N, C-alpha and C positions, 0 to 999 in steps of 0.2 A: 221957326215954323211951328204953328200950333198942332198938337197931336190930334189926329182925327178920332172922334168918338164913334164907337161901333153902334150899329142900330140897336143891338141888344141893350147896351148901356144907356143909350139915349131914351129908350122906352122905360127903363128902370128909373132914370133921373126924373122923368115926367111924373112919376108917381109920388115923389118925395117933395113935400112943401117945405119952404124955408122957415120952419118953426120947431119948437121943442114939443115932442110927442109924449103922451103918457107912456110909461114903460111897456105895458102889454101891447099897446098900439104900435109902438116902435118895433117890437119884436115880431109882430104879425107882418109888418111892412118889410122887415128884413127878410122874412121867409118869402114874401111875395116878389121881392126883387132879386132873389137868388135864382137866376135863370140859366146859369151855366149848365153844361152837360155832365156835371159831377156834383157830388154832395159837398157844397161849399162849407167852409169853416165860419162860425159866428165869431166876430171879433169885437172887442170893446176898446175904445181909445179915450182915455180919461186925462184931462189936463188938470193938474193940481197947482195950488198956490205955493209952490216950494221952489227953492233954488238948490239943486243937488250938489253944487260945487262946495256947499257948506256941509260939514259932516252931520250937523244936527238937523239938516233938512233932507236927508236921504231916506228913501223908502225901498226896502228890500225885504220881502217876506214870502209866505206861501199861502195858497188858498186851496181848500179841498172842496171840489164841486160836487154837491149832493147827487146830481144827475149825470156825473161823469163828463168826459169831453168827447167821446165818440172816436177817439184816436188811439191807435196802438202805440204805446210808449216803450221804446227800447232803453233798457237800463243797464248801465255799466257799473260794476263795483270794483273798487281797488281796495284790496284787503290782503291779509296774510294768515297763514295757519289755518285753524279750524273754520274761520269765518269765510274762507274761500268756498269751502263746501257748503256752508250755511247759505251763502249767496246763491249758489247754483241750485240748491234745493228749493229756495224761495222764488225761483223763476227769473233770476237776472239773465239778461241776454248775453252779456260780456262780463267775464270775471278774470281777474289776474292780480299780480303783485307788481314787482319792479319791471317784469317783462312787458306788462300791459302799459305801464308808463312809457317805456321805450317805444312801443308800437304807436302810441298816441303822438309822441314826439316826431315819429316818422310819417305821420299823416293819417293814422287810422281814426275814423270818425263815424263808425257805423252804430251810433247810439244817440239818444236824445237827452238823457240825464246821466250824470256821473255822481255816484255815491262813494264816499271814502270813509274808512275808519280813522279815528283821531291819530293813531300811531303811524299811519301812512302819510299824513299831511306834510311833514317836512320834505318828503320825496315828491309828493304831488305838487308842491309849490312851484316847481320848475315848469309846470304846465300852464301857469297863469297866463302867459302871452297867447297861448293857443286856445284855451278854454274860456278865458275871461271875456273876450269880445263876442263869443257865441252865447254868453250867459250860462255856461255850464260848469264854471269853476265851483267845486264843492265849498260849502260854507255852513257853519253851525246855524246861523240865522235862517238859512234856507232849508234846513232839515236834511242836508245832504252830507254832513259830517256827523256820523253817529256810530255807536256800537250796536244799536238795535237794527241790524241789517234787514231782518225778515220783515219787520213792521214798515220800515222805510220803503222797501221794494214794493210791498203790497199797497201802500198809500199812493205812491206815484203811479203805479199801474192802474189804480182805481180812479184816478182823476185829480190827484193833488198836483198842483203846479206852482213852481217858483216864479216870481216876477219882481221887477224893480222899475222905478221911475227912470226914464232916460235923462240925459243931461239937460233937456229942456223942461223937465218936470212932467212929462207925459208917460202914462202907463199904457202899454199895449198888451192885451191879454186875449187869448183864444178861450172861449167859454162854452163851446159846444159845436154842434153841426146844424146847418140850416134845416135839416130833416127832422130835428127835434121838435116836439110840440112847443108852441110859444110859451106855455106855462112852465115847461121844464127849463127853457132858456131863461125865463124870469127868475126861477129859483136859483140858478147858477149866477146870474147877474147880481141878484140880491146878496148872495154869499160873498161875492167879490167886493161889493160896496161896503159890507159890514167889516170885512178884513181891512180894507183901506182906512176906514174910520178908526178901527181899533188900533191901528199901527201909525196913526198920525205922528209925524216926526215932532220932537219937542220944540224945534226951532221954527215950525210953521206958524206964521202970523197972518192975521186977517182972514180973508175968505179962502177956505181950504179947497173946496170944489169949484172949479172954474167952468168946465164943460164936460159932457159925456156924449159920445157918439158910438153907435153900434153900426155894424155893416156885415154883410156876407163878404167872403174874401174877394169876390169879383163884382161886388155890388156897390151902390152909392152909400155915402155916410148919412146916417139918420140921427138927428139930435134927440136926446132923451131928457125929459124934464127932471132935473137933479132933485128938486124938493120932493117930487112925487115918489121917486125911487127911494130916497132916504126915509121918507115917512111911511113907506109901505111896510106892513107887518108880514112876517113869514106865514102866519096863520091865515092871512087874507089871500095869499097866493094859493094855498092848499084848498081854500074854500071855493 
């Protein structure tokens, strides 16, 4: 049985044409179709020409959004000794050592990011089955295994975000709020595009970018013209 489309969604769908929009047009349309009664999240869904089952075609990295994400990020830090106090002073929401690892194993999940110091990783490894599927397992590539606790906490709370391509080669990233000015959303989307290009896997062959769609969290998908996004200069956005 087909799922019934709400009147709100039907009205939003009618505004979106089946074509690729210029980036700023797409983001203005995202804002226009964000008609829920709360401030919806701006999402990007990017299909890449990679097959992540091969190690040289995997994409996992971080992006720092210049305009932030508009979201409060809860950071957990697993460390020991003086770095426990350093993490607390730097604004971590949850801090601990072996006892925090035990609490996470028992189901504690009141955080969005987990940062760990390298010396704690042998113990953190046992959390892989819990944190891995949620995308929260600390990793050096993601910037979440580090000795520089203060900088890492500050960066993630300011809008840095870790992401990876899923098993079908699609990247799903939240890059702001629908209430942001379209120009700010474009700055963030451009930053994401540049990071994805810089981190192109060595095994990626042929056409790397296949499609880019943006949407509000409760809105319809809007296709973005890939070439226009990649050709856009950051200075042109500011202008």
